[in-house]
N, C-alpha and C positions, 0 to 999 in steps of 0.2 A: 634628681631622678630616683625613683624607688629602687631600680636595679643597682645603682651605685651604693645606696645605703645598705641594701641587702648584702652585697659583696663585702662592704666594709665591716658590717656586723659579723658576718661569717668568718672573715679572716681573723678578727680579734678574738672570737670565741675559740677558733682553732689554735691561737697562741696559747690560751689556757690549757687546751687539751695536750699540746706539745709539751708544756712544762710539767704536767702531772700525768703523763701518759701511762706509766706503769710503776707502781710502788712495790718493789721487791721486798719480801719479808724473810726472816729466818726460817729455814726449813725444819719440819718436825724431825726429831731424833728419838731413838728408843731409850728408855731409862737405863738400860744396861750398857750403853755405848761408853767406852772409856774416854775420859777427858782429863786434861792436866789440872792440877790444883791451881786455884786462883786466889788472888788477894783482892777483896772488894773494898774500895775506899769510898766512904760516904761523907762529903763535906756537909756540915749541918750547923746552921745559925738560926736559933729560935724555931726549931722544927719539932717541938714536943707534940704538936697536934698531928703532924703528917708522918713522923718517923715510925710510930707503932704499926701502921699499915705496911710499910716497906719491910720492917723486921718480921712481921707475922707471915708474910708471903715468901720472904727470902730464906729465913733460917731453915725451914724444912727441906730446902733444895740444896743446902750445903753438903759436901761430901768430905771424907777424910782428907786432911791436908789443906782444905780451904780456910781462908782467913778473912774475917770481917772486921774492918777498921772504921770506926766512926770518929771523925775529927770534929770536936766541939769548937766552933768558931766564935768564941766569946759570947755564948748565948746568955740571954737574960731570963730564960724560962727553964723548964725541967728537961731540956734536951739531953743533958749529960746523964741524968738519972734514968731516963728511958733507955738509953743505949746500954748503960751499965747493967740494968736489970735484965736486959735481953741476952747478956753474955757476950756482947761485942767487945773488941779491944777498943777502949775509950782513950783517945789522945787529945788532950787540950791543946789547941793551937797556940803557939808562942805569940808574943806581941807582934802585931802586924808591922812588917818592915816598910820603910818609905818606898813608894813606887810599886807596891803590890796591891791587887784587889784581894778582898777577903776570900773569895772562892778559890782563886788560883793558889793562894798561900795555904789554904786548908788542903787542897788536892796535893800540892807538893809535900806538905807535911805528912799526909797519909802515905804517899808513895815512898817517902823516906824511911818509914818504919815498917813497911810491908815486906814480906819475905819470899813470896812466890814469883815465878817468872812471868806469869800472866797477870796483868792489872786490869781491873774493872772499876771504872768510876761511875757511881750511880748517884743521882740526886735523891734527896730525902723524901720527895713527894712521889717517887716512882712506886708502882706496885708490880711485882713480878708474878705473872700468871703461872699456873702449874706447868713445870717443864721449861719455863722461860729461860732460866739461867743456862741449862744445858744447850738450848737452841742458840742462844747468843754466843756461847763459847764455841760451839760447833761451827757457826757461821764465821767466826773469826779465824778458826783453824783452816777453813776451806777457802775463804775469799780474801783474807788479809792477814795471813800469819806473820808477815814481815812489815805490817803497816798498822793503820788505825781503822777499826770498825766502829761505826756510830749507828745507834738505833733510836729513832724518834718514837717515843711511846704513843699509844693510841689515847687521844684526849677524851676523858670522860667528864661530862658536865652534869652537875646535880641541881644547881640553882640557876634561875633564869639569867642573871647577869653574866654567868660564866659563858653563855652562848655568844656573848659579844666578842669572844676570841675567835670566832669561826674564820673570818677572813685572814686574821693574823696567822693562824695555823696553816691555812692553804698557801699563803704567800711565802711563809718561811720555808716550806718544803719546795715550792717552786724555785726559790732563790738559790738553792744548792746546785741546780743543774743535774741532780742525781737521778731524776725520774723521767727524763725525756726518752724518746725512741732510740737515742744514741747509746743508752745504757752505760756500760762500763767503758765505752770508747772515749768518754770525756771525763776527766777527773772532777769530782765534786768541788764546788767553790768553798764549801764549808763543812761543818759537822754539827751534830746535835749533842749539846752538853749533858742532857739527862742520862745518857748511857754511852760511854766510851770504853772500848776494849783494845788493849795493845800489849805487846810483849815489852818487857823491861828494856831489852836491847833496843827496840825501835823507839821507845819513849826517850831513852837517853840520847839516841842518835839525833832525834828531832829537837832536843834541848829541854824536853819536859815542860812543866808549867813555869819554870824559871824563865823560859824564853818568851812567855806571853804574860809576864807578871802584871803588867799595867793594862792589859786589854780588857775592855768592858765585855766584849764577846770573846771570852777565852776559848770557846769551842771552835769558832771560826778561825781565830788566830792560830790555834794549835793545828788545825787541818792545813793551814798554809805552811806551817813549819815542817809538817810531814812531807808535803809536796816538794818543798824546797830541798829537803834532804833526799829526794828521790824515792820516797816511801809511798805506797799506795794508800788511798783513803776510800773506804766503801761506806755508803749510807743506805740504811734499810728502814722500812716502816715497821712499827712495833705491834700492829694488830695481831692479837692472839698470843703475843709474847710479853709485852710490857704495856702498862697503861699509867696514866697520871691524871691528877686534877691540877690544872694550872691556876695559881692564885686563888685558893679557896677561902682566903681570909676576908674577902670583900672587894668591892669595886675599886677602892683606893689602891689596894695592892695590885689589882689587875692593870690599872692605869700606869702605876709606877713601873711595873715589870715590863710592859710593852713599850713604854717611853724609853726605858733603858736600852731596849734591843733594836728598835725600829730604824732610826736614822743611821746608826752604825752598821746595821745589817744591810741596809740599802747601799751604803758606800762600799761594803765588802763584796757585793754582788757584781758579777761580770756585766759590763755595760750593755751588751746585746741582750742579756737576760733581763736587765732593768727595763729596757725598752719593750720587751715582750710583756712583762708584768704590767707596765704602765698601759700598754695597749689593751690588755685584758681588763684591767680595772676601769678603763675609760668606757668600755661597753656596758659595764655594770652601772656606771654613773648615768650613761645615756639612757639605758633601759628604765632606770628609776625616774629620771627626769621626764621622759616621754609619758610614762604611766601617770605621773603626778599631773602633768599638763592635761592629759586626757580626762582625768577625774575632775580637775578644777574647771576646765573650759570646754570639754567635749571635743577639743581640737587635737588631732594626732600629728605625727611627723609627715614627711612627704608621702609616705606610703599609706597614710590614712590610719584610722583608729585600729583596724584589725592588724596592721603591721606593728603598731606599738604593743599590742597585746601578745602578738607572736614572738616578738623579741624578748619581752618580759618572761614569757613561758619558756623560751629557750635558755635564758639565763638561770631560771629556777631549776630546770632539768639538769643543766650542767653542774650547778652548785650541789644539787642533791647527790649526783654521782661522785663529786669530789669529796664532800664532807663525810660521806659514809666510809671513805677509805682512810681518813685522817683522824676521825673521832666520832663521838656520839653527841649530836647537837639537836636532835629532835626534828620532827617533820616540818614544823613551822619556820625554822630558821632560814632555809632556802626561800620559802615563800615570802617571808618578810625581810629579805636581804637588804633593802634600803636602810634598815635600822642598824645592823652591824656594819654596813658600808659607811654610813655617816659617822659612826663611832670610830672606825678605822681611820678615816681621813682626819678627824679631830685629834686623835692620839698621835698620828704621824706628824701633824703640824706642831703639836706640843713637843714631840721628841726632837724634831728638827730645831725648834727654838732653843731647847735646853742644850743640845749638842753644839749648835753653831754659835749661838749668842752667849749663853751662860757658860758653856764649855764644861758643864758638869751635870750629872744625873744622880738622883737619890735612889738608894735601894737598901732596905733593911737597916735604916738608921745611919747609913754611911753615905757621904758624898763621894761619887766616883768621878775622876777627871775624864772628860770625853771630848774627842775631836774627830773630825772626818779626815782621815788620812789613810791612804792605801798602804797595805803591807804592815806587818808587825814583826 
């Protein structure tokens, strides 16, 4: 019956609206507002191409007492030279200990040599927009001074293949439970690794990166550690504050990166949230299938051809609304959503195979042990 199909589609679209209802962002602050000195830790492995953009946008925003530490995680390119030339404190990461991932070890190493009370962990592919550092630090001081603040950068895409990350970005933000109508009344299930801000006292109380040494998703695991210690976790969107290009080195890097994250991320997500995400993805699959059948055979679903077109248009409109808030993906990406949808499903299947069957994933020349287990 058409009305049953209509209700089903509407409820599943509403599930997506619920999970990405409102993306709070760091509030603007004046350039003369006082803030504490901070130590910025940048873990970097083969980031000679991306690190210059971070340093060029970050260095002008540093104030007296701020410290910039770049930890060279056994890079094989000119990462160390780039950091040293910019005037950062360059720290070569010691040999990777057994049971640690490279990023967790680099972050722990940088935190160990930093000197300020406030720690900011930034990925090397992040760009800090004018005034962004002050906004991030002000947000930490007002919303999570005794906890963990996480900011997901706005995703900028320059090459066509990068737009294949569209659904990954949306679903990653949905999975945190940080942007529902419940707002801060429900603690986020995770955090965003590209930007983490914490006080040293809170970092030590949660166990720091040593407590998540083996986690593939160290950001999600670290958020759990903060919650377990009774410390708040706050997640924000980075539009107007931070941006990044995810996996700019090519399609292979993009596939490896999302394969590393997807299955473990799904397992770390609350079960009710997983069900809502699956329900939302199912309406995307259905809309794409109905349109494909309509084009191929002229036959629509129970509601007829116009119903198939209406559902497809509703999905396109919703994705346009969502994608504008998480990144810049171009006008055609929502319209052609079956392409990134098929890519998402294929990479998710690959991620599940690597995680469940092979129990390891590859990233930047290293094999990381991976398994689906709750809690870290």
